[in-house]
Structure formats: structure tokens, C-alpha cells
C-alpha positions in Angstrom: -6.8 32.8 -8.1 -7.6 29.4 -9.4 -5.7 27.0 -11.9 -8.0 27.9 -14.2 -7.6 31.4 -14.1 -3.9 31.6 -14.4 -3.9 29.1 -17.0 -5.8 31.8 -19.0 -4.2 34.6 -17.8 -0.8 33.2 -18.9 -2.5 32.7 -22.3 -4.2 36.1 -22.8 -0.1 37.3 -21.5 1.2 35.4 -23.7 -1.3 36.3 -26.8 -1.7 32.7 -27.3 -5.5 30.8 -27.5 -6.8 27.7 -25.3 -6.7 24.0 -26.5 -9.4 22.3 -24.4 -9.6 18.6 -25.1 -12.1 16.4 -24.3 -12.0 12.6 -23.3 -14.7 10.6 -21.7 -13.4 8.7 -18.5 -13.0 4.7 -18.8 -13.1 4.6 -22.3 -12.1 2.8 -24.4 -10.1 1.6 -21.1 -10.8 2.5 -17.8 -7.3 1.6 -17.2 -5.7 4.4 -19.8 -7.7 7.2 -18.6 -4.8 8.7 -16.5 -2.6 7.9 -19.3 -5.0 9.5 -22.1 -5.0 12.6 -20.0 -1.5 13.1 -19.3 -1.0 12.6 -23.1 -3.4 15.3 -23.7 -1.2 17.4 -21.1 1.7 16.8 -23.1 0.5 17.4 -26.1 -0.1 20.8 -25.3 -3.6 20.5 -23.7 -4.3 23.8 -21.7 -7.4 22.4 -19.9 -8.9 18.9 -19.8 -12.0 18.2 -19.8 -12.7 14.8 -18.3 -16.3 13.0 -19.5 -18.3 11.7 -16.4 -20.2 9.1 -18.3 -24.3 9.2 -18.0 -27.3 6.9 -19.7 -28.8 9.7 -21.1 -25.7 12.4 -22.2 -28.8 14.4 -24.3 -26.5 17.2 -25.5 -24.0 14.5 -27.1 -23.9 13.0 -30.6 -24.1 9.1 -31.7 -20.0 9.4 -31.0 -19.9 11.0 -27.3 -23.1 8.2 -26.7 -21.0 5.2 -27.6 -18.1 6.4 -25.7 -20.2 6.3 -22.2 -22.1 3.2 -23.1 -18.8 1.4 -23.0 -17.8 3.1 -20.0 -20.7 2.9 -18.0 -20.8 -1.2 -19.1 -16.8 -1.6 -18.1 -18.6 -0.2 -14.4 -17.1 3.4 -14.3 -19.1 5.9 -11.8 -18.3 9.5 -10.3 -16.0 7.9 -7.9 -13.9 6.4 -10.8 -13.4 9.4 -12.3 -12.4 11.5 -9.3 -10.3 8.5 -8.3 -8.8 9.2 -11.7 -8.0 12.6 -11.8 -6.5 12.4 -8.4 -3.9 9.6 -9.9 -3.3 12.0 -12.7 -2.1 15.1 -10.0 0.3 12.7 -8.5 2.2 13.7 -11.3 0.7 16.9 -13.2 0.4 19.6 -10.6 -0.6 22.5 -13.3 -3.1 20.9 -16.1 -6.4 22.3 -14.7 -9.2 19.9 -14.9 -13.3 19.8 -15.7 -15.4 17.3 -15.1 -18.1 17.9 -17.7 -21.6 15.6 -17.4 -24.8 15.6 -16.1 -26.5 16.3 -12.8 -27.8 12.9 -11.8 -24.7 11.1 -10.5 -23.9 14.6 -8.7 -27.5 15.0 -7.0 -26.7 10.8 -6.3 -23.8 11.8 -3.9 -24.9 15.1 -2.6 -23.6 18.2 -4.0 -21.6 19.2 -1.1 -19.8 15.7 -0.8 -19.3 16.3 -4.8 -17.5 19.3 -3.7 -14.8 17.9 -1.4 -14.5 14.8 -3.1 -13.9 17.4 -6.2 -11.6 19.4 -4.2 -10.0 16.5 -2.4 -8.8 14.5 -6.2 -8.0 18.3 -7.6 -11.0 19.1 -9.9 -10.6 23.1 -10.7 -14.2 22.8 -12.9 -17.4 21.2 -13.7 -19.2 21.8 -16.1 -22.9 20.0 -15.9 -25.5 20.3 -18.1 -28.4 19.8 -17.4 -27.8 22.5 -14.5 -29.4 25.8 -16.4 -28.5 29.4 -15.0 -31.5 30.1 -14.0 -32.2 27.7 -11.1 -27.8 26.8 -10.1 -27.1 30.2 -7.8 -27.1 27.7 -5.1 -25.1 24.8 -6.8 -22.3 27.7 -8.3 -22.0 29.1 -4.9 -21.3 26.2 -3.3 -18.8 25.1 -6.0 -17.2 28.2 -5.8 -17.3 27.8 -1.9 -14.9 24.7 -2.6 -12.9 26.5 -4.7 -13.8 24.9 -7.6 -15.2 26.8 -10.5 -18.7 26.4 -11.8 -19.0 26.4 -15.9 -22.0 27.1 -18.0 -22.7 26.3 -21.3 -24.1 29.2 -24.0 -25.4 28.6 -27.7 -26.6 30.9 -30.9 -30.0 30.6 -29.5 -29.4 32.4 -26.0 -31.0 36.0 -25.2 -29.6 38.5 -23.3 -31.2 37.9 -20.6 -29.6 34.4 -20.6 -26.2 35.2 -21.3 -26.5 37.9 -18.4 -28.0 34.8 -16.1 -24.5 33.2 -16.8 -22.6 35.9 -15.9 -24.0 35.7 -12.5 -22.5 32.5 -11.6 -20.3 31.6 -14.2 -16.7 31.5 -13.1 -13.2 30.2 -14.9 -14.5 30.4 -18.2 -18.0 29.6 -20.1 -18.6 27.2 -23.1 -20.0 28.3 -26.1 -22.0 25.6 -28.5 -20.9 26.7 -31.6 -24.2 25.6 -33.1 -27.7 24.0 -33.0 -27.2 20.5 -32.3 -25.3 17.7 -30.2 -21.4 17.2 -30.0 -19.6 16.0 -33.0 -22.3 17.9 -35.7 -20.3 19.2 -39.1 -21.9 22.3 -39.8 -19.7 24.2 -38.3 -20.5 28.4 -39.1 -17.0 30.7 -38.0 -19.1 34.0 -39.1 -21.7 33.1 -37.1 -19.7 32.4 -34.0 -18.0 35.6 -34.9 -21.4 37.5 -34.7 -22.4 36.4 -31.2 -19.4 36.2 -29.4 -19.2 40.5 -28.6 -22.8 39.7 -26.6 -21.3 37.6 -25.1 -18.6 39.5 -24.3 -20.6 42.5 -23.5 -22.2 39.9 -20.1 -19.2 37.5 -19.2 -16.4 39.7 -18.1 -14.8 35.5 -18.2 -12.7 33.8 -21.8 -15.2 32.3 -23.8 -14.4 28.8 -25.1 -16.2 27.3 -28.4 -16.6 23.8 -29.0 -19.0 21.5 -31.3 -17.5 20.9 -34.4 -14.0 20.9 -34.2 -12.5 18.2 -35.4 -9.2 19.3 -36.6 -6.5 21.9 -36.5 -7.9 23.6 -39.6 -11.1 24.4 -37.9 -9.7 24.9 -34.6 -7.2 27.5 -36.6 -10.7 29.6 -37.5 -12.7 29.1 -34.5 -9.4 30.3 -32.4 -9.8 33.7 -34.5 -12.7 35.0 -33.0 -12.8 33.0 -29.2 -10.4 32.9 -26.4 -10.5 28.9 -27.1 -11.5 25.8 -28.5 -13.0 22.8 -27.2 -12.6 19.4 -29.3 -14.2 16.2 -27.6 -15.8 14.3 -30.7 -13.1 13.9 -33.1 -10.6 12.8 -30.0 -13.1 10.2 -28.4 -13.8 9.7 -32.5 -9.9 8.9 -32.7 -9.8 6.5 -29.8 -12.2 4.5 -30.6 -10.6 4.1 -33.8 -6.7 3.3 -33.0 -5.6 0.5 -32.2 -4.9 0.5 -28.4 -1.1 0.1 -28.2 -1.0 3.5 -30.9 -3.6 5.7 -28.9 -1.4 7.3 -26.3 1.1 8.8 -29.4 -2.1 8.9 -31.7 -3.1 11.5 -28.7 -0.3 13.3 -28.2 0.4 13.7 -31.7 -3.2 14.9 -32.8 -3.1 17.7 -29.7 0.4 19.1 -30.5 -1.0 19.6 -34.0 -3.9 21.7 -32.6 -1.6 23.3 -30.1 0.6 24.1 -33.6 -2.4 25.9 -35.4 -3.4 28.0 -32.9 -0.2 29.0 -31.9 0.1 30.1 -35.9 -3.3 31.8 -35.6 
């Protein structure tokens, strides 16, 4: 059983909802990424999504686009992201880490080389935004063979056929994009999310995490009423963008702890 499976099994047994924060590796300071990961875990994160900087993050809104640009300008690469995960594992062997990014850096490294490096670093899952499930059976099989969960996106526009395709290749959890748009958009409709989750659950026997548009404890709690986990990214990246460096770790920990309390009260 993978760390992700163990985490969601424990949450289900405790009747709790998962909290999955996202940060971009290397932003705003490459030397602080591991400290930020520990801050997220200390605040109550169940899974950490670590963004791999990419020059054309097509699913991401302006906040995460800027974070990728800053990280790339500081020379952050996929190999450095993997090194950060390995350093994180020196103190935390429990919190699952999922790399979220795009196909190009993985293709450049080579899928098998990436899988081996990910396992060596302690990565638990990978979400590649531009790997569609219909074309990813081989990739998913190679990830699972290495012990890495391949995680896929679903959206409000996903048909039953697309959901069924995801069910054939995904493991760990699935990530439901709560709205039509990019990360950081504000028009969250919880009733629309609630209406879609049963269709996903009818095909996919995995926990469903919901992201895009969740910005605070209140919206996280509302989404947690209908989902297995909530994913928060743009708001956290924005906090790091706005917070003085000396206060960043404390700010992260306090923000995540506030969301954790809201979820535990849901």
C-alpha cells in the first residue's frame, strides 16, 4: 500500500477530509522549498503537491505562472525538485508528495529514468497535466511498476467515457478541477461540484480531491462536505509572493492550520 493509499485510508477511518496544499518548487527562494514543505506538513497537510516549474503552464492562472517564471529564472529544474523531495524525506517519511507539472521535463529526462529518480527521492505520485488518460496507459503502467501513483485530472466537462478512461489508469486519488478555467479563478460553485462527484465515484474507486478556486478555510470546508479532499494552490503561492521572506514559514503554517481546523469541523 502506497503512502497515498495509507493516508486516505486513515482519513476515511477517522471520518476526516484530506488537505492537499500546492507550492511551486523553487519559488520564491529555491533554498526555502524544503522548509516550506515541512511547514505545510506541520500545519496539517495530508498530501503535498509540489509544482515542477515549466515555461508554458497552460492550466495555471497568472499567480502560478509567475511562480514558475521566478523559479525558472533561478535555475530550478526537475532534478532540483527531486533533490528537494529527497531532502524533505530526511525528516519526514510519512507525508505523501505528489509532483505536479507537465510532460516536457519528464520526456527530456526519459520516463524510466524519471520513475527511478522519483522513487529514489521519495516521490509518491505524479500528476502530468498534459498527459491525457486515453494516451497514458503505458506511462501509468510504468509509474505504478516503479511504485509511483499516476494521478489524473477530471473536469466539469468530462464525459462518462473520459471518467471511465481515467478509472483505467489512475491510482492514489483523482483531482477534480472544480471549474472551467485556470487555477486561481474565483467563481466556485459547490452545488455544481456536488452534482458531479457521484458520476465520478460511479466509475473511479479512488478518493476525489477537488481544486481550482479554493482560497480560504470557508470555501475549503464547503467543498469538503462533498469531496474526499481539497486542493489549495494559487492562494498559497500568492501568500508566498506577498509575505516577507522572514515570515513565510510562519504564515504558511498558520494558513494551513486554519484550513485544517475548518476541515476537521466539517
